[in-house]
C-alpha positions as CSV (number, residue, x, y, z in Angstrom):
1,M,-55.7,230.1,254.9
2,F,-53.4,226.6,254.8
3,L,-52.0,226.2,251.6
4,A,-51.4,228.8,248.1
5,L,-49.5,227.8,245.2
6,I,-47.5,230.3,242.9
7,T,-46.0,229.4,239.6
8,R,-45.0,231.0,236.1
9,H,-45.8,230.3,232.7
10,L,-45.3,231.5,229.7
11,N,-46.9,229.3,227.3
12,E,-46.3,226.1,228.5
13,P,-49.6,223.5,227.5
14,F,-51.9,221.7,229.7
15,L,-52.4,224.3,232.2
16,Q,-55.7,223.6,233.3
17,E,-54.8,220.1,233.9
18,F,-51.6,221.6,236.4
19,I,-54.2,223.8,237.7
20,D,-56.9,220.3,238.6
21,Y,-54.2,218.7,239.9
22,Y,-52.6,221.1,242.7
23,F,-56.2,221.9,243.7
24,N,-56.6,218.0,244.4
25,E,-53.4,218.0,246.4
26,G,-54.9,220.3,248.8
27,V,-53.9,223.9,247.4
28,D,-56.4,226.8,248.5
29,H,-55.3,229.5,246.1
30,I,-53.1,229.4,242.8
31,Y,-51.0,232.5,241.8
32,I,-50.2,232.2,238.5
33,L,-47.5,234.9,237.2
34,Q,-47.5,235.1,233.3
35,D,-45.2,236.6,230.6
36,S,-46.7,240.6,229.9
37,D,-46.7,239.0,225.7
38,G,-45.7,235.2,225.9
39,S,-48.7,233.7,227.6
40,L,-51.5,232.3,226.3
41,N,-55.0,233.2,227.4
42,I,-56.3,231.7,231.0
43,K,-59.8,230.9,231.9
44,Q,-61.2,232.8,234.9
45,Q,-61.9,230.2,237.5
46,P,-62.3,231.0,241.1
47,R,-59.3,230.7,243.1
48,V,-57.0,230.8,240.4
49,F,-55.5,234.4,240.5
50,T,-53.6,235.7,237.1
51,T,-51.3,238.7,237.1
52,R,-49.0,239.8,234.5
53,S,-45.2,240.1,234.3
54,Q,-43.3,242.8,232.7
55,K,-39.9,241.6,234.0
56,F,-40.5,237.9,232.9
57,G,-37.3,237.6,231.4
58,T,-35.0,240.1,232.9
59,K,-35.6,239.6,236.6
60,Q,-37.7,236.2,236.0
61,M,-38.2,236.5,240.1
62,H,-38.9,240.1,240.7
63,S,-42.6,239.5,240.0
64,V,-42.8,236.5,241.7
65,N,-41.4,238.2,245.3
66,E,-43.7,241.8,244.5
67,L,-46.5,239.2,244.5
68,Y,-45.0,237.2,247.6
69,K,-44.9,240.2,249.6
70,T,-48.4,240.8,249.3
71,I,-49.2,237.4,250.1
72,R,-47.1,235.9,252.7
73,N,-49.0,236.6,255.7
74,K,-52.2,234.7,254.3
75,Y,-51.3,231.4,254.2
76,K,-49.2,229.0,256.5
77,W,-47.4,227.0,253.6
78,F,-46.4,227.6,249.9
79,I,-45.6,225.7,247.1
80,S,-43.3,227.2,244.1
81,V,-42.8,225.3,241.0
82,D,-43.2,225.9,237.0
83,C,-46.0,224.8,235.3
84,D,-44.3,221.3,233.9
85,E,-43.6,220.6,237.5
86,Y,-45.7,218.3,240.1
87,M,-45.0,217.2,243.3
88,S,-46.7,214.2,244.7
89,C,-46.5,211.9,247.9
90,V,-45.1,208.5,246.7
91,N,-44.5,205.2,247.9
92,A,-45.4,204.9,251.7
93,Q,-47.2,208.3,251.3
94,K,-48.7,208.2,248.5
95,K,-52.2,207.8,249.5
96,K,-51.4,211.2,251.0
97,S,-52.1,214.8,249.4
98,L,-49.4,217.3,249.7
99,R,-51.8,219.0,251.9
100,E,-52.0,216.3,254.6
101,I,-48.8,215.6,255.0
102,L,-47.7,219.0,255.6
103,Q,-50.3,219.2,258.1
104,T,-48.6,215.7,259.4
105,E,-44.9,214.3,259.2
106,Y,-44.1,218.4,258.0
107,A,-45.9,219.8,260.5
108,G,-43.0,220.6,262.9
109,V,-40.3,222.1,259.8
110,D,-40.3,225.1,258.0
111,C,-39.5,224.0,254.5
112,V,-39.6,220.8,252.5
113,A,-37.0,220.3,249.8
114,V,-38.2,218.1,246.9
115,P,-36.2,216.8,244.5
116,W,-36.8,216.4,241.0
117,V,-37.2,213.5,238.6
118,M,-36.7,213.8,234.9
119,M,-39.6,212.9,233.1
120,S,-39.2,212.1,229.3
121,C,-42.2,212.3,226.2
122,H,-40.6,209.5,224.2
123,N,-40.3,211.8,220.9
124,V,-43.9,211.9,220.9
125,D,-44.1,214.5,217.8
126,R,-47.9,216.4,219.5
127,N,-49.2,217.3,222.4
128,P,-51.2,214.4,224.2
129,P,-54.4,214.8,225.9
130,S,-53.0,214.5,229.3
131,L,-49.5,215.3,230.2
132,L,-49.7,213.1,232.9
133,Q,-51.4,209.9,231.8
134,Y,-49.4,209.6,228.4
135,N,-45.6,210.9,229.1
136,M,-44.6,207.5,231.0
137,H,-40.9,207.3,230.7
138,R,-38.2,209.2,232.5
139,W,-34.4,209.4,233.3
140,D,-33.0,206.1,235.4
141,H,-31.2,207.9,238.1
142,D,-29.0,205.2,238.0
143,K,-27.2,206.3,235.0
144,K,-25.0,209.4,234.3
145,H,-26.4,211.5,231.5
146,P,-23.0,213.7,230.4
147,H,-24.4,216.2,227.4
148,P,-22.5,215.9,224.8
149,N,-22.9,219.6,224.2
150,S,-21.8,220.9,227.3
151,W,-25.3,222.8,227.2
152,Q,-25.7,223.7,231.1
153,K,-29.4,223.5,231.1
154,G,-29.0,219.7,229.7
155,R,-26.2,218.8,232.4
156,C,-25.4,215.1,233.9
157,R,-28.0,215.0,237.3
158,Y,-26.0,211.6,238.5
159,D,-24.5,213.5,241.5
160,E,-27.0,216.4,241.9
161,I,-30.5,217.6,241.1
162,E,-32.6,220.8,241.7
163,V,-35.0,220.5,244.0
164,K,-38.6,222.5,244.5
165,C,-39.5,223.7,247.7
166,M,-42.4,223.8,250.2
167,F,-42.2,226.4,253.0
168,K,-44.0,228.4,255.5
169,G,-44.0,231.8,254.6
170,S,-43.0,233.0,258.3
171,A,-40.1,231.5,257.9
172,F,-38.8,233.2,254.7
173,R,-39.0,237.2,253.1
174,R,-38.1,235.9,249.6
175,I,-38.2,233.3,247.3
176,N,-35.8,232.0,244.9
177,I,-36.1,229.7,241.5
178,H,-35.6,226.5,243.4
179,H,-35.7,227.3,247.2
180,P,-37.2,230.2,249.5
181,D,-34.7,233.0,250.9
182,T,-33.7,235.6,253.7
183,F,-34.3,233.9,256.6
184,V,-36.2,234.9,259.4
185,A,-34.5,233.1,261.9
186,S,-33.3,230.0,261.4
187,P,-35.5,227.8,259.6
188,V,-35.9,223.9,260.4
189,A,-35.9,222.7,256.7
190,V,-36.2,219.0,255.5
191,E,-35.3,216.8,252.6
192,S,-38.0,214.6,251.3
193,V,-36.2,211.7,250.5
194,S,-35.2,210.4,253.8
195,N,-36.6,213.6,255.8
196,G,-33.4,214.5,257.2
197,P,-31.9,217.5,257.4
198,F,-31.3,219.6,254.8
199,C,-28.9,223.1,254.1
200,V,-31.4,225.2,252.5
201,Q,-30.0,225.3,249.0
202,P,-30.6,224.1,245.2
203,F,-29.9,221.0,245.0
204,F,-30.2,217.4,246.1
205,K,-26.7,215.6,246.7
206,N,-27.0,212.0,244.6
207,L,-30.0,211.4,243.9
208,H,-30.3,207.4,242.6
209,E,-33.0,205.0,242.0
210,K,-32.4,203.5,246.2
211,E,-33.3,207.3,246.6
212,I,-36.8,207.4,244.2
213,A,-38.0,204.0,246.2
214,M,-37.6,205.1,249.8
215,A,-39.2,209.4,249.4
216,S,-41.6,210.5,250.5
217,V,-42.7,213.4,247.9
218,L,-40.7,213.6,244.3
219,C,-41.1,216.6,242.4
220,F,-42.0,215.0,238.7
221,H,-40.2,217.5,236.5
222,Y,-41.9,216.8,232.9
223,R,-39.3,219.4,231.1
224,I,-40.3,217.7,228.0
225,M,-43.6,217.5,226.7
226,S,-43.7,216.9,222.8
227,K,-41.5,217.8,220.2
228,Q,-44.4,220.2,219.5
229,A,-44.2,221.9,223.1
230,S,-40.6,222.0,223.0
231,A,-40.7,224.0,219.8
232,A,-43.5,226.3,221.4
233,K,-40.8,226.7,224.5
234,F,-38.4,228.5,222.5
235,R,-40.4,231.0,220.9
236,K,-40.3,234.7,222.5
237,N,-38.8,232.8,225.4
238,K,-36.9,235.8,227.6
239,L,-35.5,233.2,230.1
240,P,-31.5,232.2,230.0
241,G,-30.7,229.5,227.5
242,Y,-34.0,229.4,226.2
243,R,-33.2,230.3,222.4
244,N,-34.1,228.7,219.3
245,S,-30.7,227.4,218.4
246,Q,-31.0,225.5,221.6
247,Y,-33.7,223.6,220.6
248,D,-31.9,220.2,219.6
249,N,-30.0,220.7,222.7
250,L,-32.7,220.2,224.6
251,M,-34.2,216.9,222.5
252,I,-31.1,215.5,223.5
253,T,-32.2,215.3,227.0
254,N,-35.4,213.3,226.3
255,Y,-33.8,210.3,227.4
256,C,-36.5,207.4,228.0
257,D,-34.6,205.0,230.3
258,K,-37.7,203.7,232.2
259,E,-41.2,203.5,231.9
260,E,-42.7,205.5,235.2
261,R,-47.1,204.5,235.3
262,F,-47.0,206.8,239.2
263,M,-48.3,209.7,237.9
264,R,-50.7,208.0,234.9
265,E,-52.3,205.8,237.4
266,K,-52.6,208.5,239.7
267,S,-54.3,210.7,237.6
268,I,-56.4,208.6,236.1
269,C,-57.9,207.3,239.3
270,L,-58.7,210.9,240.7
271,F,-59.9,212.3,236.8
272,G,-60.8,209.5,234.5
273,E,-58.9,208.1,231.4
274,K,-58.3,210.9,229.1
């Protein structure tokens, strides 16, 4: 097989939209690790495999790597993202699927680091019919966004922003939250903005609007889907930084600086208007 996706799921809505989206991007199989007591039920469907994780909070990547060990040699490429992260080819490459760009532009590399673009919900109260079609605002990455309470998860991303990666199983033995780890040999890694060399690590330096406009692939990060989804995110959440007292700190980061219609238009073209 060519391409597998691994994701972790607590209780995020829009999971079916996530599954449909990535199958359209050319993913062969999707592996979902659910929290043992906090996850929603997922309907059985072809090419989707679910596993319960007993260590979702204390060792959140333990179950990911236990799974990865069993499937690493079955696929050429892997994508590791959360259920609120949507990678897409953009700009000059926007007509390609992720599968197609891995088969062409990135065929000769081992890892592609894809920076986040921070999306916002425009203070919508309830979950909309479609995440991609209704959440059309994002941060202006030319602006600085210092968090007034210095909440680490809501920190400014002006100088550096997280990446998520597409990578070859043959080159990496383990997966960290933002990138693969434990190299088999010296991997060939690039970032998806200028497609230049990249030292495998969690951050891309200086992603601003100029870089967004020239990128080949971006990862649209829908951390705030709605007020309803944000409140649910904190219920029974075992991950560091997500406690009920931090809800207001999260919502402070709902910066709706710019309209962003790319993913809406892509979703309507692929799936029809919802």
